[in-house]
C-alpha positions as CSV (number, residue, x, y, z in Angstrom):
1,M,3.6,19.9,0.7
2,K,3.8,17.1,3.1
3,F,5.1,13.7,2.9
4,I,3.8,10.2,3.9
5,K,5.9,7.0,4.0
6,I,4.2,3.8,2.8
7,Y,4.5,0.0,3.4
8,G,3.0,-3.1,2.3
9,L,3.8,-6.4,0.7
10,Q,4.0,-6.6,-3.2
11,R,0.7,-6.8,-4.9
12,S,-1.0,-5.3,-1.7
13,G,-2.2,-1.8,-3.0
14,T,0.7,0.4,-2.1
15,N,0.6,2.0,-5.6
16,Y,-3.1,2.5,-5.5
17,M,-2.9,4.0,-2.2
18,K,-0.2,6.4,-3.3
19,A,-2.4,7.4,-6.3
20,L,-5.3,8.1,-4.0
21,I,-3.2,10.2,-1.7
22,E,-1.5,12.2,-4.4
23,E,-4.7,13.0,-6.1
24,N,-6.4,14.3,-3.1
25,F,-3.6,15.9,-1.3
26,D,-0.7,18.4,-1.7
27,A,1.5,15.5,-0.6
28,R,4.0,13.0,-1.8
29,V,4.2,9.4,-1.0
30,L,7.5,8.0,-0.2
31,Q,7.7,4.4,-1.5
32,N,11.4,3.6,-1.2
33,I,13.0,6.6,0.5
34,G,13.7,5.8,3.9
35,G,13.8,2.1,3.0
36,W,12.2,-0.4,0.6
37,K,8.3,-0.2,1.0
38,H,8.1,-3.9,1.0
39,G,10.6,-4.5,3.7
40,M,10.5,-4.3,7.4
41,I,10.9,-0.8,8.8
42,D,14.4,0.2,9.4
43,K,14.5,2.7,12.3
44,N,17.4,4.3,10.9
45,F,15.3,5.0,7.5
46,H,18.3,4.6,5.3
47,S,17.7,4.8,1.5
48,T,19.8,2.5,-0.7
49,G,19.7,1.8,-4.4
50,F,16.5,3.3,-5.5
51,K,16.0,5.9,-8.1
52,S,14.4,9.3,-7.1
53,D,13.9,12.8,-8.3
54,F,15.1,14.1,-4.8
55,N,18.8,15.2,-4.5
56,S,21.0,13.8,-1.8
57,N,20.4,16.6,0.7
58,Q,16.6,16.3,0.4
59,V,16.8,12.5,0.9
60,Q,19.0,13.1,4.1
61,S,16.5,15.6,5.3
62,L,13.5,13.2,4.6
63,E,15.4,10.3,6.5
64,Q,15.9,12.7,9.4
65,D,12.0,13.8,9.5
66,L,11.3,9.9,9.4
67,R,13.5,9.3,12.3
68,D,12.1,12.2,14.3
69,G,8.6,10.8,13.7
70,K,7.6,13.9,11.5
71,I,6.4,11.7,8.6
72,P,3.3,9.5,9.1
73,L,3.7,5.7,8.1
74,I,0.9,4.1,6.4
75,H,0.6,0.3,5.8
76,V,-1.7,-1.3,3.2
77,Y,-2.7,-5.0,3.3
78,K,-5.0,-7.3,1.4
79,N,-6.9,-10.5,3.0
80,P,-4.6,-13.6,2.4
81,F,-6.5,-15.0,-0.4
82,A,-6.6,-11.8,-2.5
83,W,-2.9,-11.3,-1.8
84,I,-1.6,-14.8,-2.7
85,Y,-3.7,-14.9,-5.8
86,D,-2.2,-11.4,-6.9
87,Y,1.3,-12.3,-5.9
88,R,1.2,-15.7,-7.9
89,E,-0.3,-13.9,-10.9
90,Y,2.4,-11.2,-10.8
91,K,5.5,-13.3,-9.8
92,K,4.6,-16.5,-11.5
93,D,6.6,-18.5,-9.1
94,K,6.0,-21.7,-7.2
95,K,6.2,-20.5,-3.7
96,S,4.6,-22.8,-1.4
97,I,1.4,-21.7,0.7
98,I,3.4,-22.2,4.0
99,S,6.3,-19.8,2.8
100,L,3.7,-17.1,1.4
101,I,1.6,-17.0,4.5
102,K,4.8,-16.9,6.8
103,E,5.9,-13.7,4.9
104,Y,2.3,-12.4,4.9
105,N,2.1,-12.8,8.8
106,E,5.4,-11.7,9.7
107,K,5.4,-8.5,7.7
108,N,2.0,-7.4,8.2
109,L,2.0,-8.0,11.9
110,H,5.3,-6.0,12.0
111,W,3.8,-3.1,10.0
112,I,0.6,-2.9,11.9
113,S,2.6,-2.6,15.3
114,N,4.9,0.1,13.8
115,C,2.8,2.3,11.5
116,N,0.5,5.2,12.4
117,L,-2.3,3.8,10.1
118,S,-3.1,0.4,8.7
119,V,-5.5,0.4,5.7
120,D,-7.4,-2.7,4.4
121,Y,-7.2,-2.6,0.7
122,I,-10.8,-3.7,0.2
123,D,-12.0,-0.6,2.1
124,L,-10.3,1.6,-0.6
125,L,-12.5,0.1,-3.2
126,S,-15.7,1.4,-1.2
127,N,-16.2,5.0,-2.0
128,Y,-17.6,5.6,1.4
129,Q,-14.9,3.7,3.3
130,C,-12.2,5.3,1.1
131,S,-13.4,8.7,1.8
132,V,-13.3,8.0,5.6
133,I,-9.7,6.8,5.2
134,L,-8.8,9.8,3.2
135,K,-10.2,12.1,6.0
136,I,-8.1,10.2,8.5
137,I,-5.0,10.8,6.3
138,N,-5.9,14.4,6.1
139,A,-5.7,14.7,9.9
140,Y,-2.3,13.3,9.9
141,L,-1.2,15.7,7.3
142,G,-2.5,18.6,9.1
143,G,-5.1,19.6,6.5
144,E,-3.4,19.2,3.2
145,M,-6.5,18.0,1.3
146,I,-6.8,19.7,-2.1
147,T,-10.2,18.2,-2.8
148,N,-13.4,18.9,-0.8
149,D,-15.8,16.3,0.7
150,K,-18.0,16.3,-2.1
151,N,-15.2,15.9,-4.7
152,L,-13.1,13.5,-3.2
153,I,-11.4,11.3,-5.8
154,T,-11.9,7.7,-4.7
155,D,-11.9,6.0,-8.3
156,I,-8.3,5.5,-9.7
157,L,-7.3,3.7,-13.0
158,A,-5.4,0.4,-12.8
159,V,-1.9,1.6,-11.5
160,M,1.5,0.2,-11.7
161,G,4.1,2.4,-10.0
162,R,7.7,2.5,-10.0
163,G,10.1,4.2,-7.4
164,D,9.5,7.4,-5.9
165,D,8.6,9.7,-9.0
166,H,6.1,12.3,-8.1
167,S,3.4,11.7,-10.7
168,W,1.8,8.2,-10.5
169,K,-0.1,8.9,-13.6
170,K,2.6,8.1,-16.2
171,Y,2.4,4.4,-14.8
172,A,-1.3,4.2,-15.0
173,K,-2.2,1.3,-17.5
174,K,-3.8,3.1,-20.6
175,N,-7.3,2.3,-21.5
176,Q,-7.5,-0.2,-18.7
177,V,-10.5,0.2,-16.4
178,F,-9.9,-1.2,-13.0
179,D,-12.2,-4.1,-12.1
180,K,-13.3,-3.6,-8.3
181,S,-15.9,-6.3,-8.5
182,F,-13.0,-8.9,-8.8
183,Y,-12.1,-8.0,-5.2
184,L,-15.5,-7.0,-3.8
185,D,-17.1,-10.1,-4.9
186,K,-14.1,-12.4,-4.0
187,A,-13.8,-13.7,-7.4
188,Y,-10.3,-14.8,-6.8
189,M,-11.6,-17.6,-4.5
190,K,-12.4,-19.8,-7.3
191,Y,-8.6,-20.3,-7.9
192,F,-7.9,-22.0,-4.7
193,S,-8.6,-25.6,-4.0
194,E,-10.5,-26.6,-0.9
195,E,-7.2,-27.9,0.6
196,E,-5.5,-24.6,0.0
197,I,-8.3,-22.8,1.6
198,N,-8.2,-24.8,4.7
199,Q,-4.4,-24.4,4.8
200,I,-4.5,-20.7,4.5
201,N,-7.2,-20.3,7.1
202,E,-5.2,-22.4,9.5
203,L,-2.0,-20.5,9.0
204,N,-3.2,-17.0,8.8
205,I,-2.9,-15.3,12.1
206,F,-2.9,-11.6,10.8
207,Y,-6.2,-11.1,9.0
208,K,-9.4,-10.8,10.9
209,W,-12.5,-11.5,8.9
């Protein structure tokens, strides 16, 4: 079994990426071992305060492998409008557009410069693009794919993950079909005023359309 470390903002698709990887590979995705998946990369890769089914010796070994560059780092991101909409729906807070875009730019620019692979969430929703991404990941893992080209799993139920438990399925939302069209058709745009759209476009320096 191989390992992958994942990074991304809250509500950016890290749990969806984890599910895709663990369905298609003999691999585990490290979300918080080696540092919080939503935080900047700590080059010492220290794990603090997160529950895991790994014992302390295993955690130390994984941290060392991360420091040695033996575990690939994957970054997942959304376009700024999709991310801000999802973040607001999830957090229900009143953060300003300025503060949200500041975090969006800083963290995504940091991750894209320090990870082995950066993945646009929207590409995970296209069966073809998702299969291409999974094949790239397979190369990083040295051929750990457990599905073949014709049977790649590119559709996952709505997922809400927690911590570094191995099985994402126990967190899948029961009887809830994931509506990809909401993102593919950019339905979230109707929730932004013209002023907000102009402000986000002006402040965004990370996402290239």
